[in-house]
TORKOLKE-644596 format. One line per field, with one value per residue (C-alpha): residue number from 1; x, y, z. Coordinates in nm, 3 decimals, always signed. Layout:
marnu: (NUM, ...);
px: (X, ...);
py: (Y, ...);
pz: (Z, ...);
//
This chain:
marnu: (1, 2, 3, 4, 5, 6, 7, 8, 9, 10, 11, 12, 13, 14, 15, 16, 17, 18, 19, 20, 21, 22, 23, 24, 25, 26, 27, 28, 29, 30, 31, 32, 33, 34, 35, 36, 37, 38, 39, 40, 41, 42, 43, 44, 45, 46, 47, 48, 49, 50, 51, 52, 53, 54, 55, 56, 57, 58, 59, 60, 61, 62, 63, 64, 65, 66, 67, 68, 69, 70, 71, 72, 73, 74, 75, 76, 77, 78, 79, 80, 81, 82, 83, 84, 85, 86, 87, 88, 89, 90, 91, 92, 93, 94, 95, 96, 97, 98, 99, 100, 101, 102, 103, 104, 105, 106, 107, 108, 109, 110, 111, 112, 113, 114, 115, 116, 117, 118, 119, 120, 121, 122, 123, 124, 125, 126, 127, 128, 129, 130, 131, 132, 133, 134, 135, 136, 137, 138, 139, 140, 141, 142, 143, 144, 145, 146, 147, 148, 149, 150, 151, 152, 153, 154, 155, 156, 157, 158, 159, 160, 161, 162, 163, 164, 165, 166, 167, 168, 169, 170, 171, 172, 173, 174, 175, 176, 177, 178, 179, 180, 181, 182, 183, 184, 185, 186, 187, 188, 189, 190, 191, 192, 193, 194, 195, 196, 197, 198, 199, 200, 201, 202, 203, 204, 205, 206, 207, 208, 209, 210, 211, 212, 213, 214, 215, 216, 217, 218, 219, 220, 221, 222, 223, 224, 225, 226, 227, 228, 229, 230, 231, 232, 233, 234, 235, 236, 237, 238, 239, 240, 241, 242, 243, 244, 245, 246, 247, 248, 249, 250, 251, 252, 253, 254, 255, 256, 257, 258, 259, 260, 261, 262, 263, 264, 265, 266, 267, 268, 269, 270, 271, 272, 273, 274, 275, 276, 277, 278, 279, 280, 281, 282, 283, 284, 285, 286, 287, 288, 289, 290, 291, 292, 293, 294, 295, 296, 297, 298, 299, 300, 301, 302, 303, 304, 305, 306, 307, 308, 309, 310, 311, 312, 313, 314, 315, 316, 317, 318, 319, 320, 321, 322, 323, 324, 325, 326, 327, 328, 329, 330, 331, 332, 333, 334, 335, 336, 337, 338, 339, 340, 341, 342, 343, 344, 345, 346, 347, 348, 349, 350, 351, 352, 353, 354, 355, 356, 357, 358, 359, 360, 361, 362, 363, 364, 365, 366, 367, 368, 369, 370, 371, 372, 373, 374, 375, 376, 377, 378, 379, 380, 381, 382, 383, 384, 385, 386, 387, 388, 389, 390, 391, 392, 393, 394, 395, 396, 397, 398, 399, 400, 401, 402, 403, 404, 405, 406, 407, 408, 409, 410, 411, 412, 413, 414, 415, 416, 417, 418, 419, 420, 421, 422, 423, 424, 425, 426, 427, 428, 429, 430, 431, 432, 433, 434, 435, 436, 437, 438);
px: (-3.983, -3.692, -3.612, -3.388, -3.082, -3.295, -3.597, -3.406, -3.171, -3.535, -3.723, -3.841, -3.723, -3.336, -3.116, -3.318, -3.463, -3.133, -3.176, -3.439, -3.426, -3.207, -3.059, -2.977, -2.656, -2.548, -2.268, -2.437, -2.705, -2.704, -2.635, -2.997, -3.160, -3.417, -3.591, -3.976, -4.028, -4.405, -4.477, -4.172, -4.343, -4.655, -4.497, -4.320, -4.572, -4.910, -5.129, -4.932, -5.165, -4.865, -4.653, -4.902, -4.982, -4.624, -4.547, -4.861, -4.687, -4.356, -4.547, -4.587, -4.239, -4.093, -3.830, -3.591, -3.370, -3.041, -2.809, -2.588, -2.887, -2.995, -2.648, -2.654, -2.997, -2.852, -2.902, -2.614, -2.692, -2.647, -2.318, -2.369, -2.079, -2.016, -2.359, -2.445, -2.777, -2.892, -3.252, -3.380, -3.737, -3.869, -3.955, -4.372, -4.312, -4.202, -4.521, -4.789, -4.651, -4.652, -4.978, -5.071, -4.882, -5.149, -5.406, -5.242, -5.191, -5.609, -5.679, -5.485, -5.662, -6.018, -5.937, -5.812, -5.464, -5.274, -5.579, -5.369, -5.353, -5.300, -5.382, -5.237, -4.924, -5.030, -5.010, -4.677, -4.551, -4.686, -4.507, -4.218, -4.182, -4.276, -3.971, -3.744, -3.912, -3.879, -3.554, -3.513, -3.744, -3.501, -3.145, -3.320, -3.382, -3.053, -3.111, -2.854, -2.802, -3.178, -3.226, -2.935, -3.151, -3.454, -3.340, -3.173, -3.530, -3.678, -3.418, -3.463, -3.849, -3.779, -3.593, -3.880, -4.090, -3.869, -3.868, -4.241, -4.267, -3.987, -4.196, -4.487, -4.694, -4.822, -5.046, -5.158, -4.997, -4.668, -4.559, -4.653, -4.477, -4.178, -4.200, -4.248, -3.945, -3.723, -3.804, -3.826, -3.499, -3.275, -3.400, -3.519, -3.327, -2.965, -3.003, -3.096, -3.410, -3.271, -2.964, -3.176, -3.439, -3.172, -2.988, -3.293, -3.500, -3.244, -3.187, -3.594, -3.521, -3.257, -3.243, -2.963, -2.805, -2.475, -2.322, -2.668, -2.807, -2.551, -2.703, -2.474, -2.166, -2.028, -1.644, -1.378, -1.522, -1.730, -1.735, -2.045, -1.971, -1.666, -1.553, -1.575, -1.233, -1.073, -1.130, -0.827, -0.557, -0.433, -0.201, -0.465, -0.722, -0.483, -0.406, -0.778, -0.843, -0.638, -0.922, -1.175, -1.116, -1.262, -1.558, -1.820, -1.689, -1.680, -1.975, -2.199, -1.953, -1.939, -2.312, -2.323, -2.079, -2.392, -2.489, -2.159, -2.160, -2.497, -2.463, -2.138, -2.293, -2.585, -2.355, -2.144, -2.471, -2.626, -2.379, -2.301, -2.646, -2.595, -2.390, -2.611, -2.702, -3.065, -3.296, -3.524, -3.165, -3.068, -3.393, -3.372, -3.077, -3.131, -3.395, -3.192, -2.868, -3.045, -3.225, -2.921, -2.743, -3.002, -2.998, -2.668, -2.699, -2.966, -2.772, -2.428, -2.646, -2.800, -2.419, -2.324, -2.573, -2.454, -2.210, -1.917, -1.717, -1.709, -2.084, -2.086, -1.885, -2.089, -2.389, -2.317, -2.205, -2.466, -2.750, -2.531, -2.421, -2.758, -2.927, -2.701, -2.753, -3.108, -3.148, -2.881, -2.990, -3.327, -3.203, -2.915, -3.132, -3.359, -3.135, -2.767, -2.912, -3.021, -2.791, -2.703, -2.759, -2.573, -2.582, -2.738, -2.961, -3.311, -3.439, -3.500, -3.787, -3.993, -4.083, -4.255, -4.006, -3.686, -3.821, -3.927, -3.610, -3.379, -3.603, -3.648, -3.948, -3.903, -4.126, -4.433, -4.606, -4.678, -4.362, -4.158, -4.368, -4.321, -3.944, -3.891, -4.164, -4.309, -3.985, -4.003, -4.298, -3.998, -4.125, -4.498, -4.323, -4.099, -4.380, -4.627, -4.371, -4.671, -4.863, -4.939, -4.732, -5.053, -5.202, -4.849, -5.001, -5.287, -5.129, -4.909, -5.143, -5.238, -4.855, -4.837, -5.165, -4.962, -4.668, -4.815, -5.029, -4.725, -4.441, -4.286, -4.049, -4.158, -3.896, -3.970, -3.786, -3.703, -3.412, -3.174, -3.246, -3.231, -2.910, -2.739, -2.817, -2.669, -2.345, -2.340, -2.322, -2.025, -1.847, -1.859, -1.684, -1.448, -1.348, -1.298, -1.088, -0.864, -0.801, -0.697, -0.468, -0.305);
py: (+7.401, +7.547, +7.846, +8.114, +8.272, +8.549, +8.399, +8.207, +8.517, +8.648, +8.380, +8.498, +8.170, +8.235, +8.022, +7.708, +7.679, +7.578, +7.274, +7.185, +7.418, +7.354, +7.666, +7.579, +7.676, +7.726, +7.557, +7.573, +7.258, +7.053, +6.693, +6.602, +6.869, +6.667, +6.545, +6.555, +6.879, +6.869, +6.770, +7.011, +7.254, +7.215, +7.148, +7.480, +7.673, +7.563, +7.850, +8.108, +8.228, +8.397, +8.126, +7.923, +8.217, +8.243, +7.892, +7.905, +8.167, +7.954, +7.640, +7.823, +7.929, +7.703, +7.450, +7.263, +7.017, +6.953, +6.671, +6.874, +6.865, +6.508, +6.401, +6.607, +6.420, +6.085, +5.899, +5.737, +5.432, +5.521, +5.377, +5.235, +5.326, +5.372, +5.590, +5.616, +5.418, +5.342, +5.384, +5.071, +5.131, +5.059, +5.314, +5.129, +5.111, +5.470, +5.567, +5.416, +5.581, +5.930, +5.881, +5.737, +6.064, +6.273, +6.124, +6.165, +6.514, +6.548, +6.421, +6.656, +6.908, +6.731, +6.766, +7.087, +7.062, +7.297, +7.588, +7.872, +7.901, +8.264, +8.251, +7.964, +8.117, +8.470, +8.245, +8.091, +8.421, +8.569, +8.280, +8.316, +8.656, +8.598, +8.431, +8.708, +8.969, +8.722, +8.693, +9.098, +9.070, +8.818, +9.046, +9.315, +9.115, +9.019, +8.636, +8.647, +8.262, +8.166, +8.507, +8.346, +8.038, +8.241, +8.430, +8.119, +7.919, +8.257, +8.224, +7.865, +7.895, +8.226, +8.010, +7.790, +8.044, +8.233, +7.864, +7.856, +8.218, +8.102, +7.848, +8.057, +7.835, +8.171, +8.291, +8.290, +8.647, +8.574, +8.945, +8.947, +8.569, +8.708, +8.991, +8.830, +8.568, +8.875, +9.048, +8.695, +8.602, +8.879, +9.090, +8.871, +8.568, +8.660, +8.449, +8.616, +8.522, +8.523, +8.352, +8.074, +8.053, +7.979, +7.715, +7.557, +7.534, +7.389, +7.104, +7.064, +7.040, +6.832, +6.650, +6.457, +6.437, +6.463, +6.795, +6.966, +6.937, +7.220, +7.098, +6.705, +6.933, +6.977, +6.960, +7.038, +6.910, +6.650, +6.423, +6.199, +6.055, +5.860, +6.146, +6.402, +6.234, +6.328, +6.735, +6.763, +6.888, +7.187, +7.161, +7.258, +7.046, +6.742, +6.849, +6.845, +6.537, +6.330, +6.426, +6.275, +5.924, +6.042, +6.241, +6.050, +6.108, +6.519, +6.571, +6.626, +6.843, +7.019, +7.107, +7.449, +7.583, +7.554, +7.905, +8.084, +7.940, +8.043, +8.383, +8.438, +8.284, +8.536, +8.828, +8.742, +8.661, +9.010, +9.207, +9.058, +9.067, +9.404, +9.204, +8.895, +8.777, +8.721, +9.036, +8.899, +8.926, +9.301, +9.426, +9.280, +9.359, +9.688, +9.559, +9.244, +9.423, +9.665, +9.422, +9.183, +9.503, +9.584, +9.237, +9.284, +9.615, +9.505, +9.169, +9.408, +9.667, +9.355, +9.231, +9.656, +9.642, +9.350, +9.411, +9.281, +9.147, +8.819, +8.798, +8.970, +8.659, +8.371, +8.532, +8.557, +8.204, +8.025, +8.228, +8.136, +7.781, +7.687, +7.847, +7.633, +7.342, +7.336, +7.392, +7.160, +6.850, +6.894, +6.966, +6.719, +6.477, +6.364, +6.361, +6.312, +5.983, +5.849, +5.751, +5.989, +5.959, +6.002, +6.325, +6.203, +5.948, +5.914, +5.961, +6.290, +6.228, +6.053, +6.345, +6.148, +5.901, +6.161, +6.282, +5.937, +5.748, +6.053, +6.175, +6.008, +6.086, +6.171, +5.998, +6.288, +6.414, +6.739, +6.822, +6.721, +6.898, +7.200, +7.191, +7.009, +7.318, +7.051, +6.933, +6.564, +6.578, +6.578, +6.358, +6.535, +6.863, +6.789, +6.633, +6.926, +7.234, +7.517, +7.294, +7.465, +7.311, +7.194, +6.994, +6.819, +6.533, +6.482, +6.464, +6.169, +5.950, +5.969, +5.979, +5.650, +5.463, +5.601, +5.421, +5.116, +5.070, +5.161, +4.956, +5.203, +5.322, +5.545, +5.583, +5.715, +5.680, +5.789, +6.050, +5.800, +5.554, +5.819, +5.989, +5.674, +5.594, +5.911, +5.868, +5.492, +5.692, +5.952, +5.611, +5.470, +5.742, +5.759, +5.405, +5.462, +5.743, +5.544, +5.250, +5.505, +5.666, +5.308);
pz: (-0.146, -0.301, -0.046, -0.153, +0.070, +0.122, +0.241, +0.517, +0.589, +0.677, +0.848, +1.184, +1.362, +1.264, +1.197, +1.283, +0.933, +0.793, +0.967, +0.667, +0.404, +0.096, -0.070, -0.427, -0.510, -0.161, +0.034, +0.376, +0.284, +0.596, +0.572, +0.596, +0.358, +0.197, +0.508, +0.551, +0.728, +0.715, +1.061, +1.240, +1.075, +1.204, +1.589, +1.537, +1.385, +1.546, +1.602, +1.354, +1.090, +0.943, +0.910, +0.708, +0.482, +0.430, +0.351, +0.088, -0.063, -0.104, -0.212, -0.566, -0.626, -0.930, -0.858, -1.144, -0.946, -1.116, -1.138, -0.856, -0.631, -0.695, -0.592, -0.298, -0.176, -0.178, +0.181, +0.342, +0.608, +1.002, +1.124, +1.507, +1.735, +2.117, +2.211, +1.870, +1.715, +1.395, +1.284, +1.088, +1.040, +0.695, +0.456, +0.473, +0.843, +0.883, +0.635, +0.876, +1.176, +1.011, +0.948, +1.262, +1.393, +1.200, +1.404, +1.747, +1.593, +1.543, +1.885, +2.075, +1.916, +1.952, +2.343, +2.364, +2.466, +2.220, +2.370, +2.523, +2.913, +2.996, +3.346, +3.458, +3.329, +3.523, +3.860, +3.765, +3.685, +4.033, +4.207, +4.064, +4.118, +4.469, +4.481, +4.342, +4.593, +4.909, +4.817, +4.862, +5.155, +5.353, +5.246, +5.383, +5.699, +5.650, +5.592, +5.330, +5.289, +5.250, +5.062, +4.791, +4.778, +4.729, +4.445, +4.266, +4.285, +4.114, +3.804, +3.781, +3.770, +3.511, +3.278, +3.269, +3.209, +2.949, +2.774, +2.740, +2.637, +2.354, +2.217, +2.234, +2.525, +2.703, +2.458, +2.095, +2.017, +1.959, +1.962, +2.307, +2.425, +2.243, +2.471, +2.788, +2.691, +2.662, +3.032, +3.141, +2.996, +2.981, +3.234, +3.493, +3.452, +3.255, +2.966, +2.613, +2.462, +2.108, +2.182, +2.367, +2.082, +1.846, +2.029, +2.183, +1.884, +1.674, +1.948, +1.876, +1.502, +1.540, +1.890, +1.941, +1.598, +1.567, +1.419, +1.474, +1.840, +2.021, +2.307, +2.284, +2.242, +2.585, +2.476, +2.620, +2.939, +2.889, +2.557, +2.443, +2.121, +2.027, +1.760, +2.058, +2.120, +1.805, +1.816, +2.087, +1.867, +2.050, +2.331, +2.621, +2.447, +2.442, +2.794, +2.909, +2.751, +2.989, +3.222, +2.989, +3.139, +3.461, +3.321, +3.487, +3.849, +3.801, +3.556, +3.857, +4.020, +3.656, +3.644, +3.889, +3.603, +3.365, +3.442, +3.384, +3.026, +2.929, +3.073, +2.880, +2.551, +2.617, +2.685, +2.368, +2.166, +2.204, +2.169, +1.847, +1.736, +1.514, +1.291, +1.223, +0.901, +1.033, +1.017, +1.369, +1.570, +1.388, +1.504, +1.843, +1.941, +2.107, +2.312, +2.409, +2.507, +2.716, +2.958, +2.994, +3.102, +3.344, +3.448, +3.585, +3.689, +3.918, +3.999, +4.134, +4.301, +4.503, +4.585, +4.665, +4.953, +5.119, +5.456, +5.362, +5.044, +5.191, +5.206, +4.856, +4.739, +4.935, +4.814, +4.430, +4.471, +4.610, +4.402, +4.126, +4.123, +4.284, +4.017, +3.764, +3.936, +3.949, +3.566, +3.497, +3.677, +3.461, +3.098, +3.110, +3.212, +2.942, +2.635, +2.756, +2.875, +2.575, +2.204, +1.979, +1.549, +1.291, +1.121, +0.804, +0.923, +0.825, +1.104, +1.024, +0.820, +1.098, +1.328, +1.598, +1.581, +1.613, +1.954, +2.084, +1.974, +2.168, +2.464, +2.807, +3.055, +3.415, +3.604, +3.727, +4.050, +4.178, +4.344, +4.069, +3.782, +3.973, +3.999, +3.643, +3.454, +3.348, +3.127, +3.311, +3.045, +2.786, +2.534, +2.517, +2.463, +2.198, +2.026, +2.059, +2.179, +2.206, +2.415, +2.726, +3.070, +3.239, +2.965, +2.934, +3.155, +2.986, +2.674, +2.807, +2.846, +2.435, +2.359, +2.562, +2.359, +2.025, +2.130, +2.245, +1.898, +1.664, +1.875, +1.972, +2.291, +2.571, +2.782, +3.153, +3.470, +3.799, +3.876, +4.016, +3.730, +3.447, +3.583, +3.602, +3.230, +3.217, +3.372, +3.222, +2.848, +3.008, +3.162, +2.789, +2.677, +2.958, +2.906, +2.542, +2.601, +2.837, +2.604, +2.319, +2.579, +2.667);
//
């Protein structure tokens, strides 16, 4: 398909479309702009009649390839490096995997696993609100430490609900899902729903792809690939570079900083939305700004009601840092522990392999499923992002069977095994940094 710039800027999903879209005559073409986005489109737009109707309209557009376009579409080979893998499945084998994944997708539909489960999420919402109001009650009873802990847990759980609303798992009504996302995200949790969708949808579209997946860009505190080391150029950056040889040692201690990073990015995002080039962000700007400001008014009002400055500082630190850790230890497990791929890798043509090669599951269990918000089934979630959380465990059996039949990896570990692999990736770059310094 040829998409003009106007079509892209009016995309309801925002900037994620640029990860695959080719804009003739534009300098913004992604390096894998000739990738097959068929299965990616289906994954993002499942259940959206509007999206498929718009796609049919686009198919009628005329497109005349040019010599410049043909030159732009040439593929280059992956280059292996520390923490960077190569994709070497043949074109013939790739085509077979793509066909078999379509059969898997049909089985998933036949089993009813893509059907919305709104009452399940009503229960989850009530439980999460319960933790929040319990925190208020404990504060009233002057149990400040346990109140801060309960509030942190509620923020983590609201994070998972926001994530599921943004993926349209809750209902088949996308407007309602978007409304719930901004209420759970901006108001209750303190993260901008639009900022999250822009960042997270790109992550899904180009998981662990260098230059495209922002989730693997943790600079300047952490470097995940060798090329990160060459990005320290300013004097301050060169000073920070001296700590990279020890990043596998301080990484765990840095996890609680994640919430401060994400809340800061959210605030910067929402107050720049009015001038965004994407219509959907400009349209949502006022709602996003109002609810995010309301969140911080509530946070500071709650702190104001505490009896002393020392208790306020302690309460704020516990609630914010614990909430950050409860999110960070989940979101860094599945992808940071797996190799990354070059930006121009042919892996983008194979949706199933893109998700399977770049994702690790956490061993499931009732407590794990709750704490992780279903993200311990990260492989199933990436293959079917609109699937309700409560169906992921059933889907796991089908995905494992698909992997066995197609001789594909299915990565799953308990937490400590996966976390050790995460630290190993960090240590690889730490050693490389130390060697270069010497």
